[in-house]
C-alpha positions in Angstrom: -3.3 -12.3 -13.3 0.0 -13.8 -14.5 2.2 -12.5 -17.4 5.8 -13.0 -18.3 6.4 -15.1 -15.2 5.1 -12.4 -12.7 1.8 -11.9 -10.9 -0.2 -8.7 -11.1 -3.4 -7.2 -9.7 -5.8 -5.5 -12.1 -8.0 -3.0 -10.3 -11.2 -1.5 -11.7 -12.4 1.7 -10.1 -16.2 2.2 -9.9 -17.9 4.7 -12.1 -20.2 5.6 -9.3 -17.4 7.0 -7.1 -16.8 10.7 -8.0 -13.6 10.9 -5.9 -10.3 10.6 -7.7 -9.4 7.3 -5.9 -7.4 6.0 -8.9 -5.3 9.2 -9.0 -4.9 9.4 -5.2 -3.9 5.7 -5.1 -1.4 6.2 -7.9 0.2 9.2 -6.1 0.3 7.3 -2.8 2.0 4.3 -4.5 4.5 6.6 -6.2 5.3 8.1 -2.7 5.7 4.6 -1.2 8.1 3.7 -4.0 10.1 7.0 -3.5 10.2 6.4 0.2 11.3 2.8 -0.3 8.3 1.4 1.6 8.0 -2.1 0.3 4.7 -3.1 1.9 2.7 -1.6 -0.9 2.4 -2.8 -4.5 4.1 -0.9 -7.4 2.0 0.8 -10.0 2.8 -0.8 -13.4 0.3 1.0 -15.6 -3.0 2.8 -15.5 -5.8 3.9 -17.8 -7.6 6.9 -16.5 -10.4 6.8 -19.2 -11.2 3.1 -18.5 -10.6 3.6 -14.7 -8.2 0.6 -14.4 -4.8 0.2 -12.8 -2.3 -2.7 -13.1 -0.2 -3.2 -10.0 2.5 -5.7 -8.9 1.1 -8.5 -6.8 1.9 -8.9 -3.1 1.3 -12.3 -1.4 -0.5 -12.1 1.8 -3.5 -13.5 3.7 -6.1 -12.7 6.2 -4.9 -12.4 9.8 -7.0 -14.7 12.0 -5.6 -13.6 15.3 -3.4 -10.5 15.9 -0.1 -11.3 17.6 2.5 -9.1 19.3 4.6 -9.5 16.2 1.8 -8.2 14.0 1.4 -5.1 16.3 5.2 -4.6 16.2 5.3 -4.8 12.5 2.5 -2.3 12.1 4.2 0.1 14.5 7.4 -0.2 12.6 5.5 0.5 9.3 3.7 3.5 10.8 7.0 5.0 12.2 8.7 4.6 8.8 5.7 6.2 7.1 5.6 9.1 9.6 9.3 9.7 9.0 9.0 9.6 5.2 5.8 11.7 4.6 6.0 15.5 4.4 3.5 18.3 3.7 4.3 18.1 -0.1 3.4 14.4 -0.1 0.2 15.0 1.8 -0.9 17.7 -0.7 0.1 15.5 -3.7 -1.7 12.4 -2.5 -4.9 14.1 -1.4 -8.2 12.5 -0.3 -9.5 9.1 -1.5 -7.2 6.6 0.1 -9.9 4.4 1.7 -8.8 1.3 0.0 -5.1 1.8 -0.4 -3.6 -1.7 -0.8 -1.2 -2.3 2.0 0.3 -5.7 2.8 0.8 -6.8 6.4 2.7 -10.0 7.0 1.3 -12.4 9.5 4.5 -12.3 11.6 7.7 -10.3 11.9 11.1 -12.0 12.1 12.5 -9.4 14.5 11.0 -7.4 17.4 10.7 -3.7 17.1 13.3 -1.7 18.9 12.2 -0.7 22.4 9.2 -3.0 22.4 8.2 -4.1 25.9 5.8 -7.0 26.2 
C-alpha cells in the first residue's frame, strides 16, 4: 500500500494460529531496529485486537539462483545478528518467528572479509 509518498506492507495474522506471532514479530523487529540491522522492515503500527500490523516496505525479489555474493551477504547478516543478540533479546522475542520478514538482496557490492572462493 502507498500513503504519503511511502510504501507499506499491511499484514493480517490468522485467527487460527494460537501462537503470539504478531507479538513475537513486533519484538523481533524492535530488536532489529535497536541493533541497526537494516534488512528487516520497521514496525509502523499494530492493532492487537484486529491482528494486523503495518510495516515499512522493503523492495526485493525472488532469488532464482544463489550466487557466491548471496551466500556472502547471508553470512554477513548472520554474523551481525549473532553479535547483536543476547539472552535478554532471546527471552523478549520468544517463539513464533516462522515468517519473520527478512530481505535478502540478490547480490552484494562487496565480498565478505576472509571469504575464500
